Every structure is written in C-alpha cells, then in structure tokens.
C-alpha positions, -999 to 999 in steps of 0.1 A, spaced: 631 -13 -648 595 -32 -643 574 -48 -670 540 -39 -674 507 -58 -678 510 -91 -694 549 -81 -704 582 -94 -699 618 -81 -697 641 -112 -706 677 -115 -711 688 -138 -742 714 -160 -734 739 -156 -762 746 -195 -779 781 -191 -799 778 -224 -811 759 -254 -818 765 -289 -822 751 -312 -845 744 -348 -841 772 -351 -863 796 -335 -848 794 -302 -872 795 -266 -854 768 -243 -865 775 -205 -857 746 -182 -848 735 -175 -883 733 -211 -897 708 -218 -866 678 -204 -882 659 -234 -882 658 -231 -844 626 -216 -835 627 -207 -799 654 -189 -782 664 -194 -746 663 -164 -723 660 -152 -681 634 -138 -670 642 -103 -655 611 -88 -645 575 -94 -650 543 -75 -653 516 -70 -632 496 -94 -648 518 -123 -656 508 -154 -634 533 -184 -636 565 -165 -637 586 -149 -618 625 -129 -619 650 -152 -624 631 -181 -642 647 -195 -674 626 -199 -706 624 -205 -741 604 -180 -760 597 -179 -797 622 -163 -812 600 -137 -840 584 -125 -806 584 -92 -791 613 -61 -793 649 -52 -784 654 -24 -757 686 -12 -747 687 3 -710 722 13 -693 741 0 -725 725 -34 -716 701 -51 -743 665 -68 -734 641 -85 -749 604 -72 -742 581 -101 -750 542 -110 -739 536 -137 -716 519 -159 -741 551 -164 -764 564 -184 -737 562 -220 -744 588 -237 -717 597 -224 -681 631 -244 -673 
C-alpha cells in the first residue's frame, strides 16, 4: 500500500476513555467537542515533504475518509489536515 500525491494513510489511535479535570470518564461518543484525532502515519505520498512513516500526528477529525485493506481500517487524509507532529 502506498499513498500518492499529497495524501497520507494513517492508523487512528483508539482512545476508549478520556478523563476530565474533575475526574469523570468520557466515552468516545461523549467527546464530540474534541476537534483533533491522534494517529500514526503508515505511508506518505510522493509530494509530502515534512512527514514520514511512523510519525505520530494530530489531524482534524472531519478530514479524509476511511478505507479497509486486508481487514484493517485506515484513514486517508491530505497533508494539509495535519496540525501537529509529535
């Protein structure tokens, strides 16, 4: 599998719960106000300059689309949707 152009294929981190400042646990459905998602870069397109496979990133949760390859679920996003590289 290889991304082309300015696209990235990422594997989302599955966060099962988030703890608030007060100690409450929020499920994934309750975290709609969290705008960015965490993921690992699987492959990058040939026009992507600053990212490489295995980078850990945050990207806009509304960006891209899901794709399933060999029963694994990935997300395809544009390079411009990445906001932070950890």
